[in-house]
C-alpha positions in Angstrom: 0.1 -0.1 -0.2 1.3 3.5 -0.8 1.9 6.4 1.6 2.1 9.9 1.6 5.1 10.9 2.0 6.1 14.7 2.6 9.7 16.4 3.2 9.9 18.9 6.0 11.9 21.8 5.1 12.8 24.6 8.2 14.8 27.6 7.0 17.0 29.7 8.0 19.9 32.0 7.6 22.3 29.1 7.4 20.8 25.8 7.1 18.0 23.9 6.5 16.8 21.3 8.8 14.7 18.4 7.0 12.8 16.0 8.1 11.2 12.8 5.3 8.1 11.5 7.0 4.8 9.8 6.2 2.2 12.4 8.3 -0.5 9.8 8.3 1.3 7.2 9.8 3.1 9.2 12.2 6.4 7.5 11.4 9.4 9.9 10.2 11.4 7.9 7.7 14.9 10.7 7.6 16.5 13.5 9.1 19.1 16.0 9.0 21.0 19.1 9.0 22.1 20.9 6.0 24.4 23.5 6.3 24.3 26.7 3.2 26.9 28.7 2.3 24.4 31.5 2.4 21.5 32.7 3.3 18.5 30.4 2.1 15.5 32.3 2.9 16.5 35.6 1.3 18.5 32.8 -1.8 16.0 30.5 -2.7 18.7 29.0 -6.0 20.6 28.0 -2.1 17.4 26.5 -0.9 16.6 24.8 -3.7 20.4 23.8 -4.6 20.9 21.9 -1.3 17.7 20.3 -1.7 18.0 18.8 -5.2 22.0 17.6 -4.1 20.1 15.8 -0.9 17.3 13.8 -2.4 19.8 12.5 -5.5 21.5 10.8 -2.0 18.9 10.0 0.2 15.5 10.1 -1.2 14.4 6.6 -1.9 10.8 7.0 -2.2 8.7 9.9 -4.3 7.2 13.0 -2.1 4.2 13.5 -2.5 4.6 17.1 -0.3 6.7 19.8 0.7 6.2 21.9 3.3 8.7 24.2 4.5 8.8 26.1 7.8 10.2 29.9 7.9 11.8 31.4 11.2 9.5 33.8 13.0 11.9 36.6 13.4 12.1 36.6 9.5 8.6 38.4 9.6 5.5 40.2 11.7 4.0 37.1 14.5 1.0 38.4 16.5 -1.5 36.3 18.7 -4.7 37.6 18.2 -7.7 37.0 20.8 -11.2 36.9 18.7 -14.1 38.7 20.2 -16.5 36.4 21.5 -19.1 38.3 20.1 -17.9 37.8 16.5 -20.1 35.5 14.2 -17.7 36.2 10.9 -15.4 38.3 8.9 -12.2 36.9 10.9 -9.9 37.6 8.6 -11.2 41.5 8.0 -10.7 41.4 12.1 -7.1 39.9 11.5 -5.9 42.2 8.6 -7.3 45.0 10.6 -5.8 44.3 14.0 -2.4 43.9 12.5 -2.7 46.9 10.7 -3.5 49.0 13.5 -1.1 47.2 15.8 1.8 47.5 13.7 1.1 50.4 11.7 1.7 48.7 8.3 -0.3 48.1 5.7 -1.4 44.0 5.6 -1.8 44.5 1.8 2.4 44.9 1.5 2.8 41.3 3.1 1.2 38.1 2.4 -0.8 37.8 5.3 -1.5 34.1 6.7 -4.5 33.6 9.6 -3.7 29.8 11.5 -7.5 29.9 13.4 -7.8 27.9 16.7 -9.3 25.7 18.0 -10.9 25.3 14.3 -12.2 28.0 11.6 -15.7 27.9 12.3 -15.6 29.4 15.4 -11.5 30.3 16.3 -11.0 31.8 19.7 -7.2 33.2 18.5 -5.5 33.6 15.1 -1.4 32.9 15.2 -1.5 36.0 12.3 2.0 36.0 10.4 3.2 38.6 8.3 5.8 38.1 5.6 7.2 40.5 2.9 5.8 39.5 -0.4 8.9 39.2 -2.3 10.0 36.6 0.4 6.7 34.5 -0.4 7.0 35.2 -4.0 10.8 33.9 -4.6 8.7 30.4 -3.0 6.4 30.2 -5.7 9.0 31.3 -8.6 9.9 29.3 -12.2 13.4 28.8 -10.5 11.4 27.1 -7.4 8.7 25.3 -9.5 11.6 23.7 -11.9 13.3 22.2 -8.7 10.3 20.6 -7.4 10.8 21.7 -4.0 7.8 24.6 -4.4 5.7 24.1 -0.9 2.7 22.6 -0.7 2.2 25.0 2.5 4.3 27.7 4.0 3.9 28.2 8.0 5.7 29.8 10.4 8.2 27.3 12.8 5.5 28.4 15.6 3.0 26.5 13.9 5.0 23.8 13.2 5.8 23.3 16.9 2.6 23.6 17.9 1.8 20.5 15.7 3.9 18.2 16.7 3.6 19.4 20.5 -0.4 18.1 19.9 0.5 15.0 17.8 3.4 13.6 20.0 2.5 15.1 23.7 -0.6 15.8 23.7 -2.8 19.0 24.5 -5.3 19.4 27.7 -6.7 22.2 29.5 -3.0 23.7 31.4 -0.8 24.4 28.6 2.9 23.0 27.6 6.0 25.0 26.8 8.2 24.4 23.7 11.2 26.6 23.5 13.3 26.9 20.3 16.6 28.2 20.7 18.7 29.2 17.3 21.5 31.4 17.1 20.1 34.1 16.2 16.3 34.1 17.8 14.7 32.6 20.6 11.2 31.8 20.8 9.1 30.2 23.7 5.3 29.4 22.8 2.3 28.1 25.3 -0.9 25.7 23.8 -3.2 23.9 24.8 -6.1 22.6 23.5 -7.5 25.4 22.3 -4.5 25.9 20.5 -1.9 29.1 21.3 -2.2 30.7 24.3 0.8 32.8 24.6 4.7 33.6 22.9 8.2 35.0 24.0 10.1 36.4 21.9 14.1 37.1 22.8 16.3 38.1 19.7 20.1 36.9 19.8 21.6 40.3 21.5 19.0 39.9 24.5 20.3 35.8 24.7 21.7 34.8 28.0 20.5 31.6 30.0 19.0 34.0 32.2 17.4 35.9 29.6 15.5 32.7 28.3 15.0 31.5 31.9 13.0 35.0 33.2 11.0 34.6 30.2 10.2 31.2 30.9 9.0 32.2 34.1 6.8 35.4 32.8 4.9 32.8 30.7 4.7 30.2 33.6 3.3 33.2 36.1 0.2 33.4 34.2 -1.1 29.9 34.0 0.4 28.7 38.2 -1.5 25.5 37.8 0.7 24.3 34.7 3.5 21.8 35.3 6.6 23.6 34.7 7.9 21.3 32.1 9.7 22.7 28.9 10.6 20.9 25.4 14.1 22.0 23.9 14.8 22.1 20.3 16.3 24.3 17.7 19.8 24.5 16.9 21.4 25.4 20.0 20.0 21.8 21.6 23.2 20.2 20.2 25.2 22.7 22.4 26.2 20.8 25.7 27.0 23.9 27.3 24.5 25.7 26.3 21.6 23.4 27.7 23.2 22.8 30.6 23.2 26.1 31.3 19.6 26.9 30.5 18.9 23.9 32.8 20.8 25.4 35.6 19.4 28.8 35.1 15.5 27.4 35.3 15.7 25.5 37.8 17.6 28.0 40.3 14.0 30.2 40.0 12.1 31.0 42.7 9.7 28.1 41.3 11.9 26.0 39.4 11.5 24.8 35.8 12.5 21.7 34.1 14.0 21.7 30.7 14.0 18.8 29.0 15.6 18.4 25.9 13.7 17.7 22.7 14.7 14.6 21.6 12.1 11.6 21.0 8.6 11.6 20.6 6.2 9.9 21.8 3.7 8.5 19.4 6.0 8.4 16.5 7.7 5.9 14.7 11.5 5.9 13.7 12.9 4.2 10.9 16.5 2.7 11.9 18.8 5.3 11.1 20.6 8.0 13.1 17.9 10.1 15.1 20.8 12.4 17.1 19.5 15.4 15.6 15.9 14.7 16.4 15.6 17.9 18.5 17.1 19.9 16.1 14.4 19.1 13.1 11.3 18.7 15.4 10.3 22.1 13.4 10.7 20.5 10.0 8.8 17.2 11.2 6.0 19.6 12.8 5.6 21.2 9.1 4.7 18.1 7.5 1.6 17.5 9.5 0.1 20.3 7.8 0.3 18.8 5.2 -1.6 15.0 6.9 
């Protein structure tokens, strides 16, 4: 019996994180982290070239879809609460809220809205705005010819929520994921209704204490939630960084346990090297949008 195969790609300035997944079966075939010689977000020729080279050596099954996750810091992201009395016009409201909050014209950006807990009666929305030139570059003739045109293009935060729900399960109390990359740190809390809080930290502000502080501030809003955090991202491969974050979070007045996200409940893994799993969970989560 044939199964749908999705290639998940999380892009950043200097690397691609890859996941080959059968999302309907929650089966991960292969993962990898590919350094790039330039910025693969702004130069899609690098994205196409690196993926072409990798698939020639590694892709044994025909892919049915490509899911791409882009980092939160490559655009503008907001968590928008939908007024309870609204009965429709949600997209118009999100566009209005974006323009009102940022003083930017929504028409200059490619807007995307992920509605939670569902699109018919949403309570909140992850609204992302990416420069249209960037989005258009992933629909270019070059990408079409390469065979890596995205079937879905989502924010890494949405991909993390996908994998958190599919692997850990979400209940009434929020669970937290901390994604730590060289240039940006993002913490996201989600429960059964979807995302409930974000915290962002640019690279100039990154330190173990600063990261512990944003985790503490997020959990203060949810005192009944278990203070456990799943750590992923590029810096999760840095043992010294992981140790420093773990130590700082445990030293808080109300200690927070930070755990490396190096295994996935409810998923099966094909035989192979999965030592880089904590770096690639965003790429795996992106494929779940194709399930």
